[in-house]
N, C-alpha and C positions, 0 to 999 in steps of 0.2 A: 232293720238293717243288721246283718250278721257281724260278728266280731272276728278280727284276724289276730295275727301275732301282736303281742303287747296290748291285746284287747282293743285295738284300733278298729273303728267301724270300717267294714269292707264297702267301698264306694260303688254306687251304680250311677249310670249316666242320668242326669236330670231329664225329666220328661219335657219334651218340647210342646208347649201349648200352641194350638192351631189358629186361634183368633178368627174362628168362623163367624158368620153373620149374627147368630143369636147367642154366641158364647159369652159367659160372664167376663172372661179375660179381655174380650174386645171392648166391652163397656168400661172396664176399669182402666184400660190403657188410654182410651179416648179421654177419660176424665183427667188422667195424668198429663196428657198432651195439652189439653185446654188450660190446665193450671200453669204449665211451663210457658205457654204462649202469653199468659195474662200477667206475667211478672218479669222483672229484670233483676237478675242476680248480681250481687257484688261478690266476686270470687277472689279470696285472698290466697297467698301462698301459705303453706303450712310448714313451719320450720321449728323443730323442737315442740314446745308447748304453746307456741305463739302463732297467731294469724297475722300475716304480714301484708300490709297495704302500702302502696307506693304512690308517688305523684304522677304515675303514668298508667292510665287505664285504657285498655284496648277492648273495643266492642266485639261481641260474638254474634255473627249473623247465620241463620240457617242457609245452607247452600241453595236450597230450593226456593227461598224467599229472602233474597239478600237485602231487601229494604227493612226487614224487621230486626230488632235488637233483642236477643235473648238475655243479655247481661254484659258484664264487663269483667275482665280479669286484670289483675295488677301485675305489670311487667317488672321484673327485677333486673339487677345488675350484678357485677362481680361481688358486690357486698353481700347480696343474698346467697350467692353460691358459697362463699366462704362461711357464712353463718350456717348454712345447711350442713356443710362438712363438719363444722365444729359441733353442731347439735348431734349429728350422727355419732361422732367419736365419743362424745360425752355419754351417749346412751349405750354404747357398745358393751361395756363390761357387764352391766346388770342384765342386758338382754341375752348375751351369750351364756351367762351363768344360770339363766332361768331354765328349769328342767324342760326338756323338749316337749313333754306332754302338755305343759301349760302354753307353750308357743303353739302347739297343734290346736289346742282348744280355742284359741283366739281366731284362727283361720277357719276352723269348723263352724264357729259361731258366725263369722262373716258370710260363709256360704249359706247358712240358714237365713240370715238377714236378707240376702239377695233373693233367695227362693221365696221369701215371705214378704215382709213389709216394704222392701225396696225394689221389688221386681218391676213394677210399672214405672217407677221413677227412673230407674237406670235405663230401661228400654226407651222411655220417652226422651230422655236426654240424648241417647244415642241416635234416635230417629231424627230429632230436631237439629242437633249439633253436627251430625255427620251425614245427614240425608240418607238414612237407611230405612227400608220399609219394615213393617211390623214383624214379619216372619224372620227376616234377616237379623233384626235387632234381638228378637227372642233367642235365636240360636247362638248369637254372639254374646250380647251384654249380660243376659241372664244365664242361659244354660252352660255355655262354655266356661264362663267365669266361675260358676258354681262347681263345675267338673274339675277345673284346674285346682281349686282350693281343696276339694275333698280327695281327689286322687293324689295330689302332691303330699298330703298328710300321710296317706298310706305308703307312698314311695319313701318318704322320710323315715317311717318306722322300719321299712325293709332295709334301708341303708344302715340304720343303727343296729339292726339284727344281724348283719353280716359280720361274723367274727371268725378268728382263726379256728380251724377245726380241731387242732391238737394243742393240749396243754399237758405236758408230761407230769407225772406225779411229783408233787412238791413245788409246782409253779402254776402260774396263771397267765396266759397270753390273751391280749385283747387289743382291739382297735378303737381309738377315740377319733371321731369325726369332728374336727375343730372347724369353727367358722374361719373365714379368711382373715388375715391380719390387716385391718384397715377398713375402708368403706368401699361399697360397690356403687357404680353409676348405672342407673336404668334409664335408657334413652328409648322412648316408645313411640309407635306410629299412630296415625289418625284412623286407620281403617277398621281396626278391631278393638273394641273396648276391653274384651277379654285378654287380648295380648298385652294391652297397656296395663292391665291389672296384674297379669301373671308375671311379667318381668320383674317388678319389685317384690312381689309377695313370695315367689319361689326362692328368691335370694334371702329374704328376711326370715323365712320359715326355718332355714338351716342355721340361724343364729347370727346372721350378718346384719349390718346396718346399711341404709340405702339413701342415696340422693336420686330422686326421681324427676326427670324432665320429660313431660309428655309433649306430643305435637301440639302446636297452638290450636289446631283445628279439632283437637280431642279434649281440650281443657274442660269443656262444659260437662262431659260425662266423667272425666277424671275426678272432678271435685265431688261427684256423688260417690264414687268408689272410696275416696278418702273419708267421707262421712261414715261409710260402712265400717271401714277399718277402725276408726276411732270409737264408734259405738260398740264394736266387738271387743274392745279392750286393748288395742295395740298401744304400747307405751309410747309416749312422746319421744320423738327423735329417731325412732327405728326406721320409719320411712318419712322422708322430708320431700315435700312436693313444691317444686319451684317452676316459675315461668320466665325463662330467660332465652336469649338467642343461643343457637348452637355454638358459634365461635366464642361467645363470652363464657359459656359453661366449660367448653373444652380448654380454654386458656388457663382457667383456674384448676380444673380437675386433673388434667393430664400432666400438670406440673407439680402435683402434690405428692409428697413422699408416702402418704398413707393410702394412695389410690391402689385398690386391690383387685379391681376387675370391672368389666363393663358387660351388661346384658342389653343387647341391642336388637331392634328390628327397624329396618329402614332401607335406604338406597345402598346399592353396592358401592357407588362412588364415595359416599360419606364413610362407609365402613372401611374402604381402602385408606382414606385419609386418616381415620382414627387409628388404624393398625400402624400406619407409618409413623404417626405422632408418638404412639406408645413405644415403638421401637427406638425412635430417636431419643426418647426420654428414659429409656430403661434403667440407666444408671441412677436415676433419681429415686427409684422406688425401693421400699423395704423388701419386697418380694416380687417375683414375676407375676404380673397381673393376669387374671383369667380373662380371655377375650372370647365371648360367646355372641354370635350374631346370626340372624336370619335376614337375608337381604332380598335381592330381586329375583325375578323369574321370567322366563319366556316359555310358558308352559304349552304343551302340545296335546292334541288328540290325533291319533292315526286310525283311520277307518279302513278295514280290510273288505274285499268283495264279499266275504261270508257274513258280514255284519247284519244285524237286524236294523232296518231303516228307521223305525220309530225310536228304538233305543239310541241310535246314532244322533238323530236330530234333537232329541231331548237332552242328551249329554252335552251336545254342542251349545244349545241355547242357554241352558242353565250354567254350564261351565264358563261360558264366555261373558254372559250379560247379567248374572246376579250381582247385586250391588255395583251395577254400572262397570263391571270388570275391574273394580278397584280392590282386588285381592291379589296378593303375591302369587297365589295358586291359580289364578284365572286362566282359562284357555285363551290364548291369543294367536296361536298358529294351528291350523287344521290341515292334515294331509289325508286326502280321500281318494279311493280308487275310482278310476274313470267309469267303470261299469255301474257303480252304485251311486255315483254323484248325482245324476239327474233325479233319482227318487229321493235321496237325502235332501237335495236342494229344494225340491218342491215342498216337502214336508216342513223343512226349516223356515222357508219364506212364508208359507201359509201360517205357521205358528206365530211368526213375528208380526203378522198383520193383526193379531189379537192382543198383542202386548200393549199395555197402557203405560203412558209416561205422565208423571206429574208429582205433586207434593206428597209427602209421607202421610199426612193426616187423612188422605183418601186411600183407604186400605186396598183399593182395587188396582193401584198403580204398582206395576212390577218394576219399572224403571223410575229412578228419582234423579236428583242432580249430582254432578260430579262435585268434588269437595270444595274447590275454590276457583277463582278467576284464572290463576296461573295455570292450573291443570286444564281448564277449559280452553285457554288460548293455545297451549301446547298441543292438545288433542285435535282441535279444529284445524290447526296448521297442517297436521298429518293428513287429515281428510281432504283439505284443499289441494295439497300436493298430489294425492292419489287421483283426484279428479282430472288432473292434466297429464298424468303419466301414461305413456303408450303401452306399458307392459301390464297394467292393472286395470280392473273395472270394479266399480262399486255396484254390487248387486242388491244391496239392501241398505236402507238408512242414508246416512250422509248429510242429514239436516241437523241444525243446531241453533240455539237461541239463548242469549243470556240477559234478556230484557227484564225478566222476573227472577229467574234462577238459572243456574249453570247447567242447562239441559242439552244433552247430545243424544240423538237417536242411536239405537243399536245399529252398528255399521259393519257390513261384511264386505271385504275387499277380496276379489278373486285375482290371483297373480299368476302370470305365466313364468315369472322368475322366482324360483324357490329361495333366492337370496335377496329379494327385495327388502328394503329397509324395515318394513313392518313385520317381516318374518324373523328379524334378528334383534331389534331393539325393544326393550321393555317400554310399553306405553302407559299402562295403568289406567285404562279406560275402556269404554264399550266399543272396542274395535277388534274385529277378528279378521285374520287374513287366511285365505284358503289356497292351497296348492293341490291341483288335481294330478295324480300320478297314473301312469299306465299300469294295468293290473300285473303285468309280468315284471314290473320294477319294484315290487314290494320290498325285497331285502335291500336293494339299493336305496330305497326311500328311508328305510330304518337307519341306514348309515348316514344319510343326509340329515335326518333329525338329530342324530347324535353329534354331528359336527357343525351344525348351523349356528347354534347359540352357545355363548359362554356360560349360560346358566344351567342349573340341574336341580330344579325344585320339584315340579310335579309333571306328570304325563299320564296318558291313558291309551289303551288299545281297545278298540271295539271290534270284536270278531266272534264267530261261533266255532271256528276250526281250532281245536286244542293244540295242534302242532304249530299253528301260526302264532297262537298266544304264547306258547313256550319259546318260540324263536324270537318274538318281539321282546319278551321279558329278558331274554339273555342279551340280545344286541343292545338294548336300551338300559342295561343294568346300571350304568354310570350316568345316565341322562336325567334321572329323577330320583330324589330322595324319598318321594311318595309316589307310588305307581299304582294305577287303577286299571282293573280289567272289567270291561263292559259297564263303565260308569263314567261320570264326569270327573275331571281332575281336581275338583275342589271338595271341601267339606270334611276334612280330617276331624275325627272325634277323639277327644281326650280319653285315654284308656283303651282305645281301639286302634287308632293309627297315629302314633307319635309323629310329630311334624317337624320337618326340616330338610334342607337340601345341601348339596356340596357344590364344587366348582365355584362359579361366581355367585352362587345363591347362599353361601354362608358356611358355618362350621359344622352343620349337621348334628347339633347337640340335642335335637329332638325334644322340643317343648312338649310338656305333658307326659313326661316319662321320668323314670329313675335316672336315666342317662344325664338329663339336664341338671337334676339336683346334685349329682356327684361333682359337678363343676364348681359348686359353691361351698365345698368343704375341703379341708386339707388334713388327710388322715395322719394320726400319730400311732405308731405301734408301741405297745407297752408290754414289757415282760416283768412279772413280779415273781421273785423266788422266796418261798416260805422258809426254807432251810438252807441259807447260803453257806458255801464252803468257808472254812476258816484256815485252810492251809493251801499254799500254791501248788503243792507237790502232786504230780500225776503218777499213776502206777507204771506208766511206760518208762519212767526215770529210775525204776528200781534196778540195782546193780546185781547181775548174776553172780553167784558165789564163786564159780570157776573163773571168773573174769575180773582182773584187776589191772587197770591202766597203769598203775604205778608199782 
């Protein structure tokens, strides 16, 4: 690995292991899965230097095998939230005074631990706790988390290297990037272990202290990340991991004078409520809190008549149904030209007949379970409604079963109405809705895409005509923060495609980039004068000899 400015290692993306039939990584991951299934973990909260256990233990079940118990986590109350804030503030001074190179070393070591001894444990935990297949777990829990840590260290050094270009003779101008004054709240989602790990670590890396509340359905892998951070040498109290309800956490945190910011990934509605609460309480805070959020999406793929059929069908199947569509970037609305739709449909439906569904320990299963019963019930209600609606037709899937796990077939709805509910509302599941447009209505369809949804996270154009690609890129410039050409609309890679959207999809502060880290510092401009003046008098005040006012 080469060295960059400040002698920081120049990161490269972690190699994605493939888990083929005879590969050593497949065998090692199966061992980790068997070990996880064979034990029940007792998962405490981590507050300061203490492991906190309460009298309320909540069972963790694999979504694909909900009769099994992987372990129990200890649910906290407002008492633990206050304790986490106190521990964070107590750790703050020593952490922000630690030279940045030493903070960086902790997170670089954490990346190496995930790449090495923890790789199969974190992947297995993600597979079992979040029902994610081996390949999806590998690119998430291992590779993306490693990339976040290594690239963010590089971005951190780049931020510190940005200094005023001019210091006149006799002085020195410089910028100090201070941590925020107070603590930051990291509120993280279930669907990506890497996002859950990045939200607190990107904040902490810049010298801040954090109270971290993961989704209840991600706690099983969150505790593995916490083990990694502790082994890497993260000081006690810098990141405090708590398991409490959202309203309980919010009541304490958003009323605290030292609340300095929130790093959030989750639903748009929750983010709206958080923003409103912060605004209402703005008079309570020592400073204006930083509000950074990535929320929902109603992501699209538009297929032009010039598109390649196989490219189109592959982008749609992967974009819509990988990880059961439980990605904020997942394709959930498809616009396809009438002339090419029969061929794309034939290829897509043929491919779907080969897709296997089942538990994660069978590596041949492309589709696993949705995250929990609430999600299952919401999604199956949508499917039931579609089955009876005169404007739509289910052309693939539509079956579901929760007797063993929360399984829903990949479902495709063809709608005559481009504003049907499933074309507008985020579903977060394996449901794709198709609208077939007439070939001569391509530009009108682009405008329809731009105005149908309040979200603007990801989107894609499939076409071979370069003028069409340019036109779509322009008309849809505000419709997606991450835009893909001849590819699926998922799979942003740290260091390659910084991720985030605008409109109802968030603040577009681009996770996995320098842009995001800048949100967690407060710059101070410093001017130092080596030979300061000792007289107030300026030459302009000199009196001309021929002039005398008196």
